[in-house]
Legacy VTK file of the C-alpha trace (Angstrom):
# vtk DataFile Version 3.0
C-alpha trace
ASCII
DATASET POLYDATA
POINTS 304 float
193.343 -7.297 16.286
192.003 -10.522 17.741
189.572 -12.354 15.447
186.048 -12.103 16.891
184.125 -13.184 13.786
183.230 -16.509 15.444
181.545 -14.788 18.393
177.864 -13.954 18.781
176.320 -10.666 19.834
175.337 -10.572 23.497
174.551 -7.841 25.993
177.875 -6.537 27.348
178.129 -4.364 30.456
181.187 -2.904 32.165
181.602 -0.548 35.108
184.836 1.235 36.004
185.763 3.580 38.815
188.370 6.244 39.520
189.052 8.647 42.380
190.140 12.268 42.184
191.642 13.522 45.451
191.832 17.266 46.104
193.892 18.913 48.818
191.440 21.373 50.350
187.744 21.871 51.085
187.717 25.093 49.068
188.153 23.022 45.898
185.154 20.870 46.736
183.099 23.982 47.476
184.094 25.536 44.153
182.998 22.399 42.304
179.644 22.229 44.086
178.930 25.926 43.593
180.161 25.897 39.974
182.782 28.540 40.703
185.735 26.834 38.984
187.091 29.307 36.371
187.184 26.716 33.591
183.492 25.914 33.987
181.146 23.276 35.390
183.570 20.499 36.326
181.113 17.621 36.459
179.367 18.471 33.180
182.617 19.078 31.296
184.225 15.905 32.660
181.124 13.847 31.890
181.066 15.102 28.307
184.756 14.279 27.891
184.111 10.787 29.245
181.316 10.180 26.751
183.608 11.186 23.898
186.397 8.985 25.267
184.218 5.884 25.460
183.220 6.235 21.806
186.813 6.908 20.698
188.473 4.049 22.588
189.351 2.095 19.456
191.172 5.186 18.120
193.403 5.262 21.197
193.955 1.575 22.051
195.332 -0.294 19.020
193.868 -3.730 19.749
190.350 -2.528 20.605
187.611 -3.116 18.059
185.337 -0.261 16.949
182.020 -1.122 18.548
178.556 0.455 18.803
178.161 2.167 22.178
174.501 1.985 23.142
174.576 3.382 26.677
177.017 5.317 28.860
176.412 6.757 32.312
178.773 8.805 34.507
178.106 9.332 38.212
180.009 11.319 40.838
180.069 10.914 44.607
181.912 13.276 46.950
183.292 11.869 50.211
185.395 14.347 52.153
188.167 15.485 49.815
187.672 12.572 47.420
185.509 12.560 44.300
184.590 9.030 43.295
183.699 8.540 39.634
181.769 5.548 38.320
181.222 5.012 34.606
179.050 2.317 33.030
179.012 1.224 29.381
176.561 -1.108 27.641
176.370 -2.559 24.160
175.054 -5.581 22.301
178.061 -6.836 20.403
180.642 -9.602 20.025
183.257 -8.268 22.430
183.286 -6.688 25.875
183.407 -3.015 26.836
185.671 -3.069 29.888
188.454 -1.128 28.140
185.911 1.427 26.954
184.700 1.876 30.535
188.224 2.230 31.936
189.274 4.589 29.157
186.191 6.710 29.723
186.594 6.954 33.488
190.284 7.796 33.073
189.466 10.709 30.773
186.788 11.915 33.189
189.406 11.994 35.937
192.002 13.701 33.721
189.495 16.331 32.649
188.721 17.080 36.275
192.444 17.310 37.015
192.941 19.759 34.147
190.032 21.957 35.229
191.007 22.006 38.908
194.783 22.368 38.753
194.664 26.207 38.472
193.007 26.380 41.900
194.522 23.311 43.587
198.101 22.126 43.077
197.689 19.045 45.242
195.259 17.022 43.126
195.822 13.272 42.678
194.162 10.638 40.501
193.929 7.201 42.097
192.241 3.830 42.002
191.396 3.533 38.308
190.061 0.001 37.953
187.370 -2.214 36.509
184.541 -2.697 38.960
182.361 -5.164 37.073
181.891 -6.794 33.679
179.085 -8.933 32.315
178.256 -10.562 29.011
179.616 -13.096 26.577
179.656 -16.874 26.705
181.857 -17.122 29.779
179.223 -15.185 31.687
176.631 -17.789 30.703
178.659 -20.805 31.762
176.904 -23.262 34.010
178.459 -25.348 36.736
177.434 -28.959 37.242
177.712 -31.468 40.059
178.976 -34.083 37.616
180.793 -34.307 34.293
178.488 -34.400 31.285
179.227 -37.072 28.690
178.555 -37.088 24.966
178.539 -39.470 22.032
179.631 -38.032 18.668
178.443 -39.771 15.508
179.684 -38.979 11.996
177.140 -39.863 9.303
178.969 -40.245 5.995
179.117 -42.939 3.336
182.541 -41.868 2.097
184.141 -41.525 5.547
182.693 -44.858 6.756
184.259 -46.517 3.679
187.642 -44.916 4.423
187.609 -42.726 1.318
187.756 -39.464 3.280
189.085 -38.352 6.630
186.687 -37.130 9.271
187.267 -33.533 10.315
183.770 -32.399 11.272
183.388 -34.947 14.063
186.786 -34.007 15.450
185.779 -30.330 15.417
182.689 -31.249 17.438
184.792 -33.217 19.925
187.274 -30.372 20.299
184.499 -27.909 21.146
182.831 -30.257 23.615
186.097 -30.916 25.415
186.706 -27.181 25.735
183.305 -26.977 27.422
184.268 -29.673 29.904
182.140 -32.442 28.330
183.598 -35.975 28.349
183.505 -37.883 25.057
182.192 -41.370 25.765
181.756 -42.561 22.170
182.998 -41.570 18.724
181.461 -43.495 15.811
181.445 -43.258 12.033
178.423 -44.744 10.272
176.978 -44.658 6.737
173.958 -42.570 5.755
171.462 -45.323 6.431
168.258 -44.481 8.266
168.014 -47.704 10.277
171.678 -47.520 11.327
171.255 -43.915 12.451
168.185 -44.834 14.507
169.807 -47.876 16.120
172.899 -45.824 16.954
170.802 -43.131 18.589
168.822 -45.627 20.653
172.010 -47.392 21.775
173.727 -44.223 22.942
170.576 -42.999 24.709
170.325 -46.325 26.554
173.926 -45.807 27.671
172.681 -42.629 29.376
174.774 -40.160 27.419
173.806 -36.583 28.151
174.331 -35.585 24.528
174.294 -37.448 21.236
175.499 -35.308 18.356
175.212 -36.460 14.748
177.232 -34.565 12.174
176.320 -35.059 8.522
173.186 -35.970 6.631
171.375 -32.657 7.166
171.662 -31.400 3.585
169.418 -31.917 0.578
171.008 -34.792 -1.302
169.092 -38.068 -1.585
171.445 -39.710 0.911
170.948 -36.999 3.563
168.497 -38.727 5.891
169.631 -37.804 9.410
166.597 -35.577 10.186
164.162 -38.195 8.870
165.833 -40.864 10.992
166.128 -38.881 14.202
162.947 -36.794 14.326
160.478 -39.699 14.879
162.497 -40.867 17.895
162.498 -37.536 19.721
160.162 -36.966 22.651
160.355 -33.185 22.286
161.848 -30.972 19.601
163.621 -27.730 20.530
163.177 -25.569 17.391
164.979 -22.511 18.788
168.306 -24.340 18.948
168.702 -24.792 15.225
167.056 -21.451 14.529
169.931 -19.911 16.488
172.497 -22.017 14.617
171.104 -21.107 11.202
170.924 -17.430 12.119
174.570 -17.556 13.224
175.545 -19.309 10.008
173.511 -16.952 7.841
175.718 -14.083 8.982
178.679 -15.972 7.525
177.274 -17.672 4.419
173.864 -17.486 2.691
173.888 -21.266 2.312
173.260 -21.761 6.043
169.528 -21.494 5.354
169.704 -24.845 3.531
170.690 -26.795 6.634
168.024 -29.158 7.966
169.639 -29.574 11.354
167.349 -30.518 14.237
167.509 -30.605 18.023
165.417 -32.291 20.666
165.239 -34.498 23.724
165.089 -38.292 23.837
164.359 -38.910 27.482
167.068 -37.020 29.348
169.431 -37.031 26.358
169.921 -33.966 24.182
170.095 -35.014 20.524
171.510 -32.791 17.787
171.822 -33.316 14.043
174.210 -30.733 12.623
175.945 -30.138 9.255
178.630 -32.523 8.077
181.057 -30.033 6.572
183.949 -29.115 8.831
183.111 -25.427 8.688
179.397 -25.992 9.161
179.924 -28.277 12.133
182.449 -25.943 13.789
180.265 -22.863 13.288
177.203 -24.659 14.634
179.126 -25.673 17.742
180.376 -22.100 18.170
176.821 -20.834 17.880
175.359 -23.233 20.448
177.998 -23.965 23.068
178.459 -23.535 25.965
175.036 -21.830 26.238
173.173 -24.959 25.163
174.476 -26.849 28.191
172.114 -24.743 30.294
169.510 -27.368 29.383
171.083 -29.708 31.919
171.123 -27.064 34.617
167.382 -26.583 34.038
166.662 -30.319 34.121
168.782 -30.947 37.207
167.838 -27.785 39.050
171.488 -26.849 39.336
172.987 -23.419 39.892
173.682 -20.984 37.060
176.995 -19.157 37.378
176.384 -15.394 37.544
LINES 1 305
304 0 1 2 3 4 5 6 7 8 9 10 11 12 13 14 15 16 17 18 19 20 21 22 23 24 25 26 27 28 29 30 31 32 33 34 35 36 37 38 39 40 41 42 43 44 45 46 47 48 49 50 51 52 53 54 55 56 57 58 59 60 61 62 63 64 65 66 67 68 69 70 71 72 73 74 75 76 77 78 79 80 81 82 83 84 85 86 87 88 89 90 91 92 93 94 95 96 97 98 99 100 101 102 103 104 105 106 107 108 109 110 111 112 113 114 115 116 117 118 119 120 121 122 123 124 125 126 127 128 129 130 131 132 133 134 135 136 137 138 139 140 141 142 143 144 145 146 147 148 149 150 151 152 153 154 155 156 157 158 159 160 161 162 163 164 165 166 167 168 169 170 171 172 173 174 175 176 177 178 179 180 181 182 183 184 185 186 187 188 189 190 191 192 193 194 195 196 197 198 199 200 201 202 203 204 205 206 207 208 209 210 211 212 213 214 215 216 217 218 219 220 221 222 223 224 225 226 227 228 229 230 231 232 233 234 235 236 237 238 239 240 241 242 243 244 245 246 247 248 249 250 251 252 253 254 255 256 257 258 259 260 261 262 263 264 265 266 267 268 269 270 271 272 273 274 275 276 277 278 279 280 281 282 283 284 285 286 287 288 289 290 291 292 293 294 295 296 297 298 299 300 301 302 303
């Protein structure tokens, strides 16, 4: 199966439809009057659909077992056609569109099985996904311009050439996937005055984001939060709360991160962990959702 361990839980919704076509009005009348020999067609088919939704991962090899938190089945009769709509909801890491389509297919097949003794001309048609919502792609904003970011690696050893930077490159890779242009990439030592001067310089250059990786731990040389916090106009505590919560689900050491987030003028400033894994996981936790800040500030449209 596809690895979804890097994803976050979000509300996922999917709606699927199918059509059962009968060949005569007598069949429709039998359904409405509950005169079909095999029983109440709508209730039996609905029950089968509920079972099918919950058993999707048993039938489709690449589907993940997921908690199903809501399923609804609705029927609408138009002439000789019975239109079925099935909706599934969950709060999880992956979508439920296959669950919805599997469920509506089984509803239609159950109806076919129950009606075939009294109608040999039944057809199943138009099984398709009607709608899906949820996940990061559903929360992606559109902007009238390209956002630009400066990425700063705070590390004594990397600035001296003793180690190779991987965390900063992981940050850049994530930003580029989100459509953000990298305007600056710098490596500096863990010195408070250098960190502050670097931040002020990149804010003056009107970068939309300045992201520092490194210096958020608990060693004596980890001073990024102390350097950055006094320069912020407004902190945004929820950002790093979200990042630590995401990390805590993967390692108990995430609680030790002292990462911070805030605004310096119109520039979003982040201080995130310096380990490659910590930096990558923090970026996964925050982006692209965090870019919604710029849609709020600029009054731009959110993509629904």
